[in-house]
C-alpha positions in Angstrom: 30.1 -5.3 -43.1 26.8 -3.6 -42.5 25.8 -2.3 -46.2 25.3 -4.8 -48.9 25.8 -3.8 -52.8 25.0 -7.2 -55.0 26.9 -6.3 -58.3 30.4 -6.9 -56.9 29.2 -9.6 -54.6 27.8 -11.3 -57.7 30.6 -10.9 -59.8 33.2 -12.1 -57.0 30.9 -15.1 -56.3 30.8 -15.6 -60.0 34.2 -15.8 -60.1 34.8 -18.1 -56.9 32.0 -20.8 -57.8 31.8 -20.8 -61.6 33.5 -24.1 -61.6 32.2 -25.2 -58.3 30.3 -28.1 -57.3 27.3 -25.6 -56.0 24.0 -27.1 -57.5 26.2 -29.7 -59.7 28.1 -26.7 -61.4 24.8 -25.3 -63.1 24.5 -22.8 -59.8 24.7 -19.8 -62.3 23.1 -19.3 -66.1 25.2 -19.5 -68.5 24.6 -15.9 -69.8 26.2 -12.5 -69.0 25.1 -10.5 -66.2 21.3 -9.0 -66.6 20.5 -5.2 -67.3 18.4 -5.4 -64.1 21.5 -4.8 -62.1 21.3 -1.3 -62.9 17.8 -1.6 -61.0 18.9 -3.3 -58.3 22.0 -1.4 -57.9 20.8 -0.4 -54.2 22.9 -0.6 -50.6 20.8 -2.8 -48.3 21.5 -2.2 -44.4 21.7 -5.3 -42.8 21.1 -3.4 -39.5 18.2 -2.2 -40.2 16.1 -5.7 -40.0 16.7 -5.4 -35.8 15.1 -2.3 -35.9 12.2 -3.7 -37.7 9.5 -2.6 -35.1 11.2 0.9 -34.0 11.4 2.6 -38.3 10.5 2.5 -41.6 12.5 0.4 -43.2 10.5 -0.3 -46.4 13.4 0.8 -48.5 15.6 -2.2 -47.3 13.0 -4.4 -47.5 12.2 -3.4 -51.3 16.4 -3.9 -52.0 16.5 -7.0 -50.0 13.7 -7.9 -52.7 15.6 -6.8 -55.5 18.6 -8.5 -55.0 17.1 -11.9 -53.9 14.9 -11.6 -57.1 17.7 -11.2 -59.1 19.9 -13.8 -57.3 17.6 -16.1 -58.3 17.2 -14.7 -61.9 20.8 -15.8 -62.1 20.7 -18.6 -60.6 19.4 -22.3 -62.1 16.5 -24.1 -60.2 18.6 -25.8 -57.7 15.3 -27.6 -56.8 13.8 -29.6 -59.9 11.3 -30.8 -58.3 9.6 -27.6 -56.9 8.2 -25.4 -59.6 10.0 -21.9 -60.8 13.2 -20.5 -59.5 13.8 -21.4 -56.1 17.4 -21.4 -53.6 18.3 -23.5 -51.0 18.8 -22.1 -47.5 22.1 -24.2 -47.7 23.5 -22.2 -50.7 21.9 -18.6 -49.6 24.1 -19.0 -46.1 27.1 -20.1 -47.9 26.6 -17.4 -50.0 26.2 -15.0 -47.2 29.2 -16.6 -45.2 31.5 -16.3 -48.1 30.8 -12.7 -49.1 30.1 -10.9 -45.8 32.5 -10.3 -43.0 29.6 -9.9 -40.6 27.6 -12.5 -41.6 26.3 -14.4 -38.2 23.3 -12.6 -37.5 21.7 -12.8 -41.1 22.9 -16.5 -41.1 21.3 -17.2 -37.8 18.1 -16.0 -39.2 17.9 -17.9 -42.4 16.5 -20.8 -40.2 13.6 -19.8 -38.6 12.7 -17.6 -41.6 12.7 -20.5 -43.8 10.6 -22.6 -41.5 8.5 -19.7 -41.3 8.2 -19.0 -45.0 7.4 -22.6 -45.7 4.6 -22.6 -43.6 3.4 -19.2 -44.6 3.6 -20.2 -48.0 3.1 -23.9 -47.7 6.5 -25.0 -49.5 9.4 -26.8 -49.2 11.0 -25.7 -45.9 14.9 -25.6 -47.0 13.6 -23.9 -50.3 12.7 -20.2 -51.1 10.7 -19.6 -54.2 10.6 -16.7 -56.6 7.1 -16.7 -56.8 6.6 -16.2 -53.3 8.8 -12.9 -53.2 6.6 -10.4 -54.0 4.3 -11.4 -51.6 6.6 -11.8 -48.8 7.8 -8.2 -49.3 4.5 -6.8 -49.4 3.6 -8.9 -46.0 7.0 -7.7 -44.8 6.7 -3.9 -45.7 2.7 -3.9 -44.3 4.2 -5.7 -41.1 7.1 -3.1 -40.7 4.4 -0.4 -40.7 2.1 -1.7 -38.0 4.7 -3.1 -36.1 5.7 0.7 -35.7 2.5 1.5 -34.8 2.0 -1.4 -32.2 5.2 -1.0 -30.6 3.8 2.7 -29.7 1.4 1.1 -27.3 4.2 -0.9 -25.5 6.3 1.4 -24.4 7.4 2.0 -21.1 5.8 4.9 -19.6 3.5 4.8 -16.6 -0.3 4.8 -17.5 -3.2 5.3 -15.7 -6.5 2.5 -15.4 -8.6 5.0 -17.8 -5.6 4.8 -20.5 -4.9 1.4 -20.0 -8.3 0.6 -21.0 -8.6 3.2 -24.1 -5.0 1.8 -25.1 -6.3 -1.3 -24.9 -9.2 -0.8 -27.5 -6.6 0.7 -29.9 -4.6 -1.9 -29.5 -7.7 -4.4 -30.2 -8.2 -2.6 -33.8 -4.8 -2.4 -34.4 -3.7 -5.6 -33.9 -7.4 -6.7 -36.1 -5.7 -4.5 -39.0 -2.3 -6.2 -38.7 -3.6 -9.8 -38.8 -7.0 -9.6 -40.4 -7.5 -6.6 -42.3 -6.6 -6.2 -45.4 -4.9 -8.1 -48.6 -1.4 -8.2 -46.6 -2.5 -8.8 -43.7 -0.7 -11.9 -41.7 -4.0 -14.3 -42.1 -4.6 -13.4 -45.4 -1.6 -14.2 -47.0 -1.4 -17.5 -44.6 -5.2 -18.6 -45.9 -4.3 -18.3 -49.4 -3.3 -21.6 -49.4 -6.0 -23.7 -47.9 -3.9 -26.4 -47.3 -3.1 -28.2 -43.9 -0.1 -27.7 -43.1 1.6 -27.1 -39.9 4.3 -25.9 -37.6 7.1 -27.8 -36.0 7.2 -26.0 -32.2 10.5 -28.1 -31.5 12.4 -27.0 -34.5 11.5 -23.6 -34.4 12.6 -23.7 -30.6 15.7 -24.8 -32.1 15.8 -22.6 -34.7 15.7 -19.8 -32.6 18.5 -20.9 -30.4 21.1 -18.4 -32.1 19.0 -15.9 -31.9 18.2 -15.7 -28.1 20.4 -16.2 -24.8 19.8 -19.5 -23.3 17.4 -18.2 -20.5 15.1 -16.4 -23.0 15.5 -19.7 -25.0 14.5 -21.8 -21.8 11.3 -19.5 -20.9 10.3 -19.8 -25.0 10.7 -23.5 -25.0 8.9 -23.5 -20.9 5.6 -21.7 -22.3 5.2 -24.4 -25.6 2.3 -26.0 -23.2 0.3 -22.7 -23.7 -0.2 -23.8 -27.1 -2.1 -27.0 -26.6 -4.5 -24.6 -24.0 -5.7 -21.8 -26.1 -5.4 -23.4 -29.3 -5.8 -27.3 -28.9 -4.3 -30.3 -30.3 -0.7 -31.1 -30.3 1.7 -29.3 -28.0 4.6 -29.7 -30.4 2.6 -28.6 -33.8 1.0 -25.6 -34.7 -1.4 -25.8 -38.0 -2.6 -22.9 -40.0 -6.0 -23.9 -39.1 -5.2 -23.8 -35.6 -4.2 -20.3 -36.0 -6.5 -18.9 -38.1 -9.2 -20.1 -36.0 -7.9 -18.8 -33.2 -6.7 -15.3 -34.1 -10.2 -14.9 -36.1 -12.5 -15.8 -33.3 -10.6 -14.7 -30.1 -8.7 -11.6 -30.9 -10.2 -9.6 -28.7 -9.8 -11.5 -25.9 -6.2 -11.8 -27.0 -5.5 -8.6 -27.6 -6.9 -7.3 -24.4 -5.3 -10.1 -22.6 -1.8 -9.4 -23.9 -1.8 -5.7 -23.5 -3.2 -5.8 -20.4 -0.3 -8.6 -19.4 2.0 -6.3 -20.5 1.5 -3.4 -19.5 0.2 -4.4 -15.9 3.5 -3.7 -14.6 3.2 0.0 -15.8 0.5 1.0 -14.0 0.2 4.3 -11.8 -1.3 3.8 -8.4 -4.8 3.4 -8.9 -7.7 2.8 -6.9 -8.0 -1.1 -5.3 -11.2 -1.6 -6.4 -10.6 -0.9 -9.9 -7.4 -2.6 -10.1 -9.5 -6.2 -8.9 -12.0 -5.5 -11.5 -9.4 -5.5 -14.1 -8.0 -8.9 -12.7 -11.2 -10.3 -12.9 -11.5 -9.0 -16.4 -8.4 -11.1 -17.2 -9.2 -14.2 -15.5 -12.4 -14.0 -18.0 -10.7 -13.2 -21.1 -8.0 -16.3 -20.2 -11.1 -18.3 -19.3 -12.8 -17.3 -23.4 -9.4 -18.1 -24.9 -9.2 -21.8 -23.5 -9.7 -24.0 -26.3 -13.2 -25.9 -26.0 -12.5 -29.6 -26.3 -13.2 -32.8 -24.5 -13.3 -31.5 -20.4 -11.1 -34.7 -19.7 -8.3 -33.9 -22.5 -5.1 -33.1 -21.2 -4.1 -29.3 -21.4 -1.5 -29.1 -19.4 0.9 -31.9 -17.1 3.0 -31.8 -13.7 6.3 -31.5 -15.4 4.9 -28.7 -17.9 3.7 -26.7 -14.8 6.9 -27.6 -12.7 9.5 -26.4 -15.9 7.5 -23.0 -16.3 7.3 -22.3 -12.2 11.2 -22.9 -12.2 12.1 -21.0 -15.4 10.2 -18.1 -14.1 11.1 -18.3 -10.4 12.6 -14.5 -10.2 8.9 -13.3 -12.0 7.1 -15.0 -9.6 8.9 -15.1 -6.4 11.2 -12.3 -7.0 15.0 -11.7 -8.0 17.1 -14.3 -6.7 14.8 -16.4 -4.9 16.5 -20.1 -3.9 13.6 -22.0 -3.7 14.0 -25.1 -6.4 10.2 -25.5 -7.7 10.8 -29.1 -8.7 11.2 -30.5 -5.3 7.6 -29.7 -4.4 5.6 -32.1 -7.1 4.1 -33.6 -4.3 2.4 -30.5 -2.8 1.8 -28.9 -5.8 -0.5 -32.3 -6.4 -1.9 -31.9 -2.7 -3.1 -28.4 -3.5 -4.3 -29.5 -7.0 -6.3 -32.3 -4.9 -7.8 -29.8 -2.2 -8.9 -26.9 -4.4 -9.7 -29.0 -7.6 -10.6 -32.2 -6.4 -8.5 -34.4 -8.0 -4.9 -35.3 -7.6 -4.0 -36.2 -11.4 -0.5 -35.2 -13.1 -2.3 -34.3 -16.1 -4.4 -30.9 -15.9 -7.5 -31.1 -18.4 -10.0 -28.4 -19.9 -12.1 -28.7 -16.7 -9.4 -28.6 -14.3 -8.1 -25.2 -15.7 -11.5 -23.8 -15.7 -12.0 -24.7 -12.0 -9.0 -22.8 -11.4 -10.0 -20.0 -13.1 -13.7 -20.4 -11.1 -11.6 -20.4 -8.0 -9.5 -17.5 -9.0 -12.8 -15.3 -9.9 -14.2 -16.4 -6.3 -11.2 -14.9 -4.5 -11.7 -11.5 -6.9 -15.5 -11.1 -6.6 -14.3 -11.4 -2.5 -11.6 -8.7 -2.8 -14.2 -6.7 -4.8 -17.3 -6.8 -2.3 -14.9 -6.3 0.4 -13.1 -3.2 -1.6 -16.5 -1.9 -2.2 -17.8 -2.3 1.6 -14.2 -0.7 3.2 -15.0 2.1 0.4 -18.4 2.8 1.8 -17.3 3.2 5.4 -13.6 4.5 4.7 -13.9 7.3 6.8 -15.2 5.3 9.7 -12.4 2.2 9.4 -10.1 4.4 9.2 -10.8 6.7 12.1 -12.5 4.5 14.2 -9.5 2.9 16.5 -11.5 0.4 18.6 -13.3 -2.9 18.7 -16.4 -3.3 15.9 -19.0 -5.0 17.7 -21.4 -4.8 15.9 -20.6 -4.8 12.4 -23.7 -5.0 10.6 -24.2 -1.1 11.2 -22.2 -0.6 8.5 -22.9 0.5 5.1 -24.0 -2.2 3.2 -23.3 -2.0 -0.4 -23.1 -5.9 -1.2 -24.9 -8.9 -1.1 -25.3 -10.4 2.2 -23.2 -13.2 2.4 -19.9 -11.1 1.5 -21.1 -8.5 4.0 -21.2 -11.0 6.5 -17.9 -12.0 5.6 -16.5 -8.7 6.0 -18.0 -8.4 9.3 -16.7 -11.4 10.8 -13.1 -10.4 9.7 -13.3 -6.5 11.1 -14.9 -7.8 14.3 -12.6 -10.6 15.3 -9.6 -9.8 13.5 -6.9 -7.1 15.0 -3.8 -7.4 12.9 -3.8 -6.2 9.3 -0.7 -5.9 7.5 -1.6 -5.8 3.4 0.7 -3.4 2.1 2.5 -2.2 5.2 5.6 -3.8 6.3 4.3 -4.9 9.4 0.9 -5.0 10.9 0.5 -2.3 14.2 1.1 -3.9 17.5 -0.8 -1.4 19.9 -3.6 -0.8 21.6 -5.0 1.0 19.2 -6.1 -1.0 15.6 -5.2 0.3 12.1 -7.3 -1.0 9.8 -6.0 -1.2 6.1 -8.1 -2.3 2.7 -5.2 -4.5 1.0 -4.7 -6.4 5.1 -9.0 -7.0 5.4 -8.6 -8.5 1.7 -5.6 -10.5 2.5 -6.9 -11.6 5.6 -10.0 -12.7 3.5 -7.9 -15.0 1.3 -6.2 -16.9 4.1 -10.5 -17.4 5.2 -10.9 -18.8 1.8 -7.7 -21.0 1.6 -8.7 -22.3 5.0 -12.0 -23.2 4.4 -11.0 -25.6 1.8 -7.7 -27.0 3.3 -9.7 -28.0 6.5 -13.1 -29.4 5.0 -10.2 -31.9 3.4 -8.1 -32.9 6.4 -11.4 -33.5 8.6 -12.5 -35.7 5.4 -9.4 -38.0 5.0 -8.1 -37.7 8.7 -11.0 -37.1 11.2 -10.6 -36.5 14.5 -11.3 -39.8 16.7 -10.3 -41.4 19.7 -10.8 -44.6 17.2 -8.1 -43.2 14.9 -4.7 -43.4 17.3 -3.1 -45.0 14.8 -3.7 -43.1 11.7 -2.7 -43.9 7.9 -0.8 -41.3 6.3 -1.0 -42.2 2.8 0.2 -38.5 1.9 4.1 -39.4 3.0 6.2 -42.0 1.3 9.1 -42.2 4.1 6.0 -44.3 6.6 2.6 -45.6 6.2 1.5 -45.2 9.7 1.7 -42.4 12.2 1.0 -43.6 16.0 -0.1 -40.0 18.0 -0.7 -39.5 21.5 -3.5 -39.2 23.0 -3.4 -35.3 23.4 -3.9 -35.3 19.8 -7.2 -37.2 19.3 -10.4 -36.0 20.4 -14.1 -37.9 21.8 -15.8 -37.6 18.3 -14.9 -35.6 15.2 -17.8 -32.5 14.5 -16.6 -32.2 11.3 -16.9 -28.4 11.5 -14.2 -26.0 10.1 -11.4 -26.9 12.9 -8.5 -28.5 13.6 -6.6 -30.4 16.0 -2.7 -30.9 16.7 -2.9 -34.4 15.0 -4.4 -33.3 12.1 -2.0 -30.1 12.0 0.6 -32.7 12.0 -0.3 -34.4 9.3 -0.6 -31.2 7.2 2.5 -30.2 8.3 4.2 -34.0 7.0 2.1 -33.2 3.9 4.0 -29.9 3.3 7.1 -30.4 4.9 9.5 -30.0 2.0 8.2 -26.6 1.5 7.7 -25.4 5.4 11.8 -26.4 5.4 13.0 -24.5 2.7 10.6 -21.8 3.8 12.4 -21.9 7.5 9.0 -22.3 9.0 9.4 -25.8 10.5 12.6 -27.8 11.0 13.8 -31.2 10.2 13.1 -33.9 13.0 10.9 -31.1 14.8 7.9 -31.6 12.8 5.8 -32.9 16.1 6.3 -30.4 18.3 6.4 -27.8 15.7 2.6 -28.8 15.5 2.3 -29.0 19.5 3.4 -25.4 19.3 1.3 -24.0 16.3 -1.8 -25.8 18.0 -1.5 -24.3 21.2 -0.1 -20.6 20.0 -3.8 -19.7 19.2 -5.0 -20.3 22.3 -2.3 -18.9 23.8 -1.5 -15.8 22.3 -3.8 -14.7 19.5 -6.7 -12.1 19.4 -9.2 -14.5 18.0 -8.3 -17.3 20.5 -11.6 -18.6 22.0 -10.1 -21.1 24.1 -11.5 -24.4 23.4 -8.5 -26.0 22.5 -9.8 -26.1 18.2 -7.5 -24.7 15.9 -10.1 -22.7 13.9 -10.4 -20.5 10.3 -10.2 -17.0 12.3 -7.3 -18.3 14.5 -5.6 -20.2 11.9 -5.8 -16.8 9.4 -4.4 -14.5 12.2 -1.4 -17.0 12.9 -0.5 -17.3 9.4 -0.8 -13.5 8.6 1.5 -13.0 11.6 4.0 -15.9 10.1 4.1 -14.7 6.3 4.8 -11.3 7.8 8.1 -12.5 9.2 9.4 -14.3 6.5 10.2 -11.1 4.3 10.9 -9.5 7.6 13.4 -12.0 8.6 15.7 -11.8 5.3 15.9 -7.7 5.6 17.0 -8.3 9.4 19.4 -10.9 8.6 21.0 -8.9 6.2 21.2 -6.2 9.0 23.3 -9.1 11.3 25.2 -10.0 8.2 26.5 -6.3 8.0 26.8 -5.6 11.7 28.2 -9.0 12.8 29.8 -10.3 9.3 29.3 -14.0 8.3 31.4 -16.7 10.0 30.2 -19.9 7.9 28.4 -20.9 5.3 26.6 -24.5 5.4 23.7 -24.3 3.2 22.5 -28.0 4.6 22.1 -25.9 8.0 20.3 -22.8 6.5 23.3 -20.8 4.5 25.1 -18.1 5.9 25.7 -17.9 9.5 26.5 -14.9 12.3 28.0 -15.6 15.8 25.3 -16.0 18.2 26.7 -13.1 20.9 26.6 -10.4 18.4 23.4 -11.4 17.2 22.0 -11.1 21.3 23.8 -8.3 21.8 22.1 -6.3 18.7 18.7 -8.1 18.6 17.0 -5.3 20.0 19.0 -2.8 17.6 16.9 -4.0 14.8 14.0 -2.3 15.8 15.6 1.1 15.8 17.5 0.2 12.4 15.8 2.3 9.5 15.0 0.7 6.2 13.4 1.2 3.3 10.9 -0.4 1.3 9.1 0.7 -1.9 10.2 4.4 -1.3 9.1 4.1 2.3 11.2 5.0 5.2 11.0 3.4 8.7 12.0 1.4 11.4 10.2 -1.7 13.4 9.7 0.2 16.3 7.1 2.4 14.4 4.7 -0.7 14.6 5.4 -2.0 18.0 4.6 1.4 20.1 4.3 0.0 23.5 7.7 -2.7 23.2 9.6 0.6 22.2 7.9 2.2 25.3 9.2 -0.5 27.7 12.6 -1.2 26.5 13.9 2.2 26.2 12.3 3.3 29.7 14.7 0.2 31.3 17.3 1.4 29.4 17.1 4.6 30.6 16.7 4.1 34.3 20.0 1.7 33.6 18.3 -1.8 33.1 19.3 -2.8 30.2 20.0 -6.1 31.9 16.3 -6.5 31.9 16.3 -6.1 28.0 19.2 -8.9 27.6 17.2 -11.6 29.9 13.7 -10.5 27.4 15.9 -11.5 24.3 17.4 -14.6 26.5 13.9 -15.8 26.9 12.6 -15.7 23.4 15.5 -17.4 22.3 15.1 -20.1 25.2 11.3 -20.6 23.6 11.5 -19.8 20.1 15.0 -20.9 19.0 16.1 -24.7 18.4 19.4 -24.0 19.6 19.4 -21.7 22.9 19.7 -19.8 24.9 22.7 -21.3 26.7 24.4 -23.2 23.3 26.3 -21.0 21.6 25.7 -22.3 18.0 25.6 -19.4 15.2 22.3 -18.0 13.9 21.0 -18.4 10.4 17.6 -16.9 8.8 15.7 -19.7 10.2 16.4 -18.8 13.7 14.8 -15.6 12.9 11.4 -16.4 11.7 11.0 -18.2 15.4 12.6 -15.3 17.1 10.4 -12.4 15.8 7.1 -14.9 15.5 7.6 -15.1 19.2 8.5 -11.4 19.9 5.2 -10.4 17.8 3.2 -13.1 19.7 3.9 -11.8 22.9 3.0 -8.2 21.9 -0.5 -9.4 20.7 -0.9 -11.3 24.1 -0.1 -7.8 25.7 -2.3 -6.0 23.8 -5.1 -8.1 24.3 -5.0 -8.5 27.8 -3.3 -4.9 29.1 -6.4 -3.4 28.4 -5.7 0.2 29.8 -2.4 0.2 28.0 0.0 0.8 30.5 2.2 -2.2 29.7 1.3 -4.4 32.5 -1.5 -7.0 32.8 -2.9 -5.9 36.0 -4.0 -8.1 38.7 -8.1 -7.8 37.1 -6.6 -8.5 33.7 -4.6 -11.4 35.0 -7.8 -13.0 35.5 -8.5 -12.9 32.0 -5.1 -13.7 31.3 -5.7 -17.0 33.2 -8.6 -18.1 31.5 -6.9 -17.5 28.0 -4.1 -19.9 29.6 -5.9 -22.4 31.0 -6.3 -24.8 28.3 -2.3 -24.7 27.3 -1.9 -25.5 31.3 -3.7 -28.4 31.6 -2.2 -30.0 28.4 1.0 -30.1 30.5 -0.3 -30.3 34.2 -0.5 -34.1 35.8 -1.7 -35.5 39.3 -2.8 -32.9 41.9 -1.2 -30.0 40.4 -4.3 -30.8 37.5 -6.6 -29.8 40.2 -5.3 -26.7 41.0 -4.4 -24.9 37.5 -5.2 -21.6 38.6 -2.8 -21.9 42.0 -0.1 -23.3 39.4 -1.1 -19.9 37.6 -0.3 -17.5 40.1 2.9 -18.8 41.5 4.3 -18.7 37.6 3.5 -15.0 37.3 4.8 -14.1 41.3 8.0 -16.3 40.4 8.5 -16.4 36.8 9.0 -20.2 37.2 7.1 -23.7 36.9 6.9 -24.9 40.6 9.2 -27.9 41.9 6.6 -30.7 42.9 8.8 -31.3 46.3 9.8 -28.0 47.3 7.1 -25.5 46.3 3.4 -27.0 47.0 3.2 -24.5 49.7 4.3 -21.6 47.7 1.5 -22.7 45.7 -1.3 -23.2 47.9 -0.6 -20.0 49.8 0.1 -17.2 46.8 -3.7 -15.7 47.1 -4.1 -13.0 45.2 -3.5 -12.5 41.6 -0.3 -11.2 40.9 0.4 -8.7 38.0 2.4 -9.8 34.8 4.7 -8.0 32.0 6.1 -9.3 29.2 9.0 -11.0 31.0 6.3 -13.0 33.0 4.3 -14.3 30.0 7.4 -15.4 28.0 8.5 -17.3 31.0 5.0 -18.8 31.4 5.9 -20.1 27.9 8.8 -21.5 28.6 7.9 -23.3 31.5 4.8 -24.8 29.7 7.2 -25.9 26.8 9.7 -27.4 29.2 7.0 -29.6 31.1 5.6 -30.4 27.5 9.4 -31.3 26.3 9.3 -33.4 29.4 5.9 -35.5 27.9 7.4 -35.7 24.6 10.4 -37.4 26.1 8.2 -39.9 28.1 6.2 -40.2 24.9 8.8 -41.3 22.2 11.1 -42.7 24.7 14.2 -44.1 22.5 13.3 -41.5 19.7 13.1 -38.8 21.7 15.9 -36.1 20.5 16.8 -33.2 23.1 17.2 -29.7 22.1 21.0 -30.3 22.5 21.0 -33.3 21.0 19.3 -31.5 18.4 21.7 -28.8 18.1 24.7 -31.2 18.0 23.7 -33.2 15.1 22.4 -30.1 13.0 25.3 -28.4 13.4 28.0 -31.4 13.6 29.4 -30.0 17.2 30.7 -32.3 20.0 30.6 -29.7 22.4 27.8 -27.3 23.2 29.6 -23.9 24.6 27.8 -22.2 27.8 27.9 -18.8 28.6 27.2 -16.0 30.6 23.9 -15.1 29.4 22.5 -18.1 31.3 23.2 -16.1 34.5 21.4 -13.3 32.6 18.2 -15.6 32.5 18.3 -17.5 35.7 19.5 -15.0 37.9 21.6 -17.6 39.9 25.1 -15.8 41.4 27.1 -19.4 40.7 26.6 -19.2 36.8 27.5 -15.3 36.8 31.4 -16.4 38.2 
């Protein structure tokens, strides 16, 4: 029933319950129906209240008022301790349930309605009092009118930044009128009774249970901590004084923050600089809303934060994310310690303001970089070479930010930003989003590195480090290669310190498919060697510096979203052969992946209304692979894939273990790093590192070689390097010394040569790890067998492709 006329309903109700036990048999007055029936003879549309913010329902509100007012006139005072006519929530629910076929929506609404009515008028929560009805009617009619106007500002249409700014001011004015502006406004009605009263937020969430689905209710409940941040006091109840003070004093910032946060996803494409300024304004507004209390008073605790991050996981991390935030309490506290200065499980006023302050620093950097980019846009977009002297750029900002911007555009080459991938070609393609992204990496690393330098200095005395960061072990014994003669306290890391970082964030690294369990030490060694082996910014000093790590993480974070898209391609092309959640989820056939590995780059994808192939971002790779394929040398492309697999993958290339998305991170990161190496040393762009270019390449690889060579080989690293280039393998110390010593000319090198060198260095490094770890060593084959619970590792014809040995090809 949608339309409700009170006359026949009351008559029926009177007949049914005149002798009942409701209200001790005195529920109705002992008199005939009042002549006021005539004036209340209206039909109430129960559906209209669901459109409260969409259309004028003042007539329905009036009708409800008249009918409820009449109902109270026709009944005895139910609670004699409450002055004036009153009716209980229980009685009203019974009345509606008996007389309406479709009463659920209205009955479900009564619990929060009665609670809010009690808070508004300071009355007994379970009773509705006749003397409050007129004020309640006037407030609802006023709210209905204002809600319609407010709703017009919160539609789904796209708006520009200018429109957002103008509308925000209009929204503020309208909100003031709604909450503060007249006798019927919310605060005026609430403040007529000056006594302290509170709204129980736990009960409110429970009372809303039937009005929202479980997911919506979970989100509402998780946000209760916001009350303590902005209103102060207890997070389980809201007093009328707290609400009145907040709305009276903070309405300007509150309306701006609410409207902007609500509409920000509807913004049309706009200038990045203006967007960053808008985000900065949002931070200032948030800071001003934080309740000024004792700095050490708890505003938020870790459980609150984990809960809200988990509930809003899809909104924060993207739809369908499987990341379980509750697993990373340790990592969250470590980040808090690094950036805020303490690892306490509570966040006080000072902590929250520090977080906002750090956010403002980042946005100030973004704004300054945007202004510099804008002042030099034509030059930065069109100049495809290196920028050797950034001080010649136009400078519209302070010297500190200009120097930071100059360091990035001078040292860095690969800017992803809003593109799907950085451009791996001889030319440089810069973009503002990519430069700002790199600025964020610099900022974060300039916080992270000093923290580990202070807590775990690189020192010969610290060969056994106390690892206070992990519960599994209290001591970590590190090899000599992880240590240094003395700590320089600069913005650099050694591999031992990187190992501790990996152990500190290992759970997150596992789930992000960056590090594999039991391979933490080898991951640290590989990550420590990558900058000096691959990166444009590397200076061959054997230390991990901010610029090198920024480039490394930029590449890694480019591969992670690429990995998901590419793995979907393989799932469609090859089919899913198994799903093993504990080992990375869906599995696809290894031979099928190898066969189509390079096809991925030709495949056409769509993202953000943009059509692209990954070859668009790797023109040099496309050129050489297509040339080999066109002249009938496709087996060379297969060999290249196998070499990358041998270097990058935990299980490969001969162990025919299925692929999962985890494996693709290493494979495509390795491929991009090899492209970066070719770009760095292939100065003339002919897709070959010529002998003169190989001389510079040797200096680049020399630290990595010296780290793995022993004995007499350590005395002749350049001869070893020449042998590697010429024969594409590490020399056999028993058979190859003559060849090593008589390789006089510096050979040229191609991609296959570079990856072969890496495979060779990795093989020697793995042997050293075997000697160092002894019984604790886990070979690649054993690792694969343990990981996939297989008894036999099946080898195949691809071993022949890699090694060119005839006996394996039969």
